[in-house]
N, C-alpha and C positions, 0 to 999 in steps of 0.2 A: 491576221484573221480576216476572213471575208465579211462583207456586210451582211450576207445571209446568215452566217454563223453568229454574228453579233446580235442580230435581231432575234434569233432563236434563243440565245442566252438571255437577252432582255426579257422575252416572254416567260422563260423559265423562272427568272428572278421575280418578276411581277406576280407570277402564279404563287410562288412560295410566300411572298410578302402578304398577299391577300388571304392565303390560307391561314396565316398567323395573325391576321388583324382582328380587331373587334369592331363591329361584328365580322364574322368570316365572310369572305367574298370569293366569287369565282371570276378570275381575271378574264378568261375567254368570253364569258357571258357579259360581263361589264363592258368589255372592249366592243363587242358586237352591238350591244344595246345603245351605247352612247357615241358610236362613231359618227362623225360629221355633225356633232352638236356642241354647244357651248356649256353644257351642264357639267359642273364640277363635282361629279359623283364621288370622287376620291375623298372629299371633305367629310363624308359620312363614316369613314374608316380610320382607325388609329392602330398603330403598332408601337410597342414599347421600344424606346430608342436603342437600347443595347441589342435587342433582337434584330431590329431593322438593320443596324450597322453590321451585325454578324452575317446576316443573309446577303447583303450587298457585297461584303468583302469575300464571301465564299464564291460568288459568281465572278467577281472582279479578278480574283486570283487565277481564273482560267484563261485570262486574256494575256497574250504574250507581250504586247507592246504598251509601253507606259502611256503614250498619248491616247491609245484606244481605251485603256483602263480609265483614264481621266474623263474621256467623253462618255463612257458607259455610266460611271457613277453620277456624273452631272445630269445625264438623261434620266436616271432613276430619281435622284433627289428633286429635280425640277419638273419632272413629268407627272403622270397621273398615279403616282404611288400613294399608298395610305399615309396619312399624316403620322409623324412620329413625335412622341412626347419629348419633353426636355430631358436631357441627361439627369439621372438621379443625383449625381454629385453636386449639381448646382444648388440643391435644396439642403445640403448638409452643412 
């Protein structure tokens, strides 16, 4: 998969994560507003852990190479994605 295709998939994934976050966010607007800044805007947004994982896996499954899938999910988890809560099963 080309870098351009991976970046498009990354943006699509982030868009869906922010659409499902609390509060809802617009990834394109946030990306534009905070580019070239050190503001950690993503700390204001949360997403339920199970939903976060479901969304990431949906996009990750579209990537053919294992090493690209790993880099993709690492970029999402360590990037400017909404914070995701702890898995529910920890509290049971």
